[in-house]
N, C-alpha and C positions, 0 to 999 in steps of 0.2 A: 806561797800562798798569801794574797791580800787580805787584810782585814774585812774588806768589802765583801769579797768574794768566797769567804769561810764557809758560811753555811752551805752555798750552792756547791762547793768543792767537795765537802765533807759529806753532803747528801747523794751526789753522784758516786764518789769512791765507796759509800756504803753499799749503794745500790747494786753497784758490778759484784759485791761480793755476796750480798743477799739472794740476787739472780743466779750467779756461779753455783753457790751452794745449794741451790733449790730450796731456799726456806720459805719460798712462796706456797708451797706444796700444804703447809699447815693451814693456810688460809683458804684451800680450795671450797669451793660452794657454786651456787648459781645466782642469777639475780633476781630471784624470787625470794622474798623473805619468809623465811621458814615459820616464823610466829606471827607472819600475817600482820605486821604492825609497821606503822611508821613513827618515828620519833621527830618531833620539833623542839629545839634546845637551844640554847645562848652559846655563842662562840667563846665563851670565857673559858680560857685555859685549864682552870682546876677542873673543868667537867669533861675535857678531853678522854681519859682516862675511866676518871670516877664514876660519872653517869651511866656507861654501858655495865660495868661490873656492879653498881649499886642496883640496877634492873635486870642485874642476870642475862644480860643480852650480849650473845658473842657473834663473831663473824658469821654472816649469813642468816641471822635472825630478824633483823630490822632493816628498814631505811631510815636513814638519818637525815635530816634537815637542820642547817645552823645558821643563825644569824644574830645580829645584835640584839639580846634580849629575849630570844626565842618568842619573838611577836610575829603575828601575823598582820602586816602593817596593812594591806590592800588586798580587796576581794579578788583582785584579779592580777597581782604581783605574784613575783616567782616562787615564793614559798607556797600559795594557795595553790597555785599551778603545779607545783611538785606534788602535792598531797593528792590531787586530784589523778595524776597520771598513775601515782600509787595506786589508788583506790580501782581505777579501771584499766590498768596495764599489768599491774602486778598482784591483784587479788588482794588487797590489804583491808581488813576487817575493823582494825582500830588504829585509831589517831591519837598518840600520847603527846600533848602539849606539855612541856616541863620547863618552868622557869625556876628560878632562884633565888634565894636571899642574899642580901648586899650585891646586887646587880650593878654594875658599873653605869648600865642604862638609865638607873634610878636617880632623877633629879638632876641629868645632864643638863649641861646650860650650853644650848647651842649658838648664843652670842660668843662666848669664849673659844667654840670650836671654829667658828667663822673667823674668827681674829686670829687663829693658828693657822688656818688656811692663808690668809692676807700675807702672814708673816714668812709663809713656806714658798710665797711667788704667786698666790693665786690674787689676780687685781680685784680690786673692790669693783671695777666696772664690770667684770664677769658676773659678780654675787647679785649687781644691780638688774643688770640683762635678765638672769634667770627669773630675777623677782618680777620684773616688769611682762615678763613672758607667762607669768601664772604660777611659777616655781616657788612656793615659799620655802628658801632653804631651811630658815629657823625651824619651820614646823616639821620639814622633812626629817631633820636631825632629831628633833625631839626626842626623848624615850618616853618614860611613864614616872609618874610621882609613887604609886602604889603596884608593887608587882602584883598582888592578890588582884587587883581590878584588872591590870593589864592581863591577866592569864584569862578571868573570866571574858573579858571582852574577845580575846582570841579565840576561845573556845566557841565562843557564840558565833562569832564570823564563819569558821569552819562549820559547825552544826546547822547553820541556816544558809548555807550557801546554795543558790538554786541548781548550782551542779552536782551537788552531794545527796548520795542516797541516804535516807533515813535508818536504813539497816546497819551504817557505820558508827561505830562507838566512839565519841570524842571526847576522851578524858583529860583533865586538868590536874596537873601536880606540881609540887615545890619541891626543890631538893636543896639541903644544907651542904653547901660547897665543901664545907669542912669535914663532915663526918660521911656524906651519903646519904643521910636519913631522907626518906622519902615521905612527903604528907599529901594524901589526898584530897583534893578540895572538890573536884567534879567527876561523878562517876559516871560515864558514858553511856552504860548500858542501862542505867534507868531510864534516860530518854529514848533509848531504842525499845524497852520494854514498853513505855508509854504509848509510842507510835504503834507498835504491833498491838495492843489492847485496844486502840482506838479503832484500827481497821476489824479487828474481831466483832467491836460495837456495830460498825457499819453493815456488815454481814448480818446481823440478826433481822 
């Protein structure tokens, strides 16, 4: 086993035993989330097991979408696409966007990341070509200065999306990556209730 191949070989060896021993049976469920919820969160390694446990979410309870910062970057990007699919194809009623304190995307310096790319063999001409084609790599890599502001902006992007039904609750929460403590910032049911009340007023 070479050092480079260590992870891959260990994963495959473990997986063979996992399947042979039928350990997968403990995780049997369907593709439909039992709690009718989707969770958007950061890819931070501290949250891999902590976040589901802190939310009391087990295998089969929810759909999970992870990316750098747990951010809805573009209204028609992959994260938003996944949310829309969850709502219409998997009967999801709640969207939980969960940011976290001390996020690595907070205050990231894209210029340093670009320099690391160049140091790893990506030519500066490639960066310049992308820039000339309208793809601003600096802006694309940039995270956020405030996790709270980023959370609010992501919630608004989802809630106000032209393809998002108004009866889906979009919540905004922050989690402490050390203790798992959750802090509610936006209760999505309040917006749903306001929408339903407005419909009742129109019917009068």
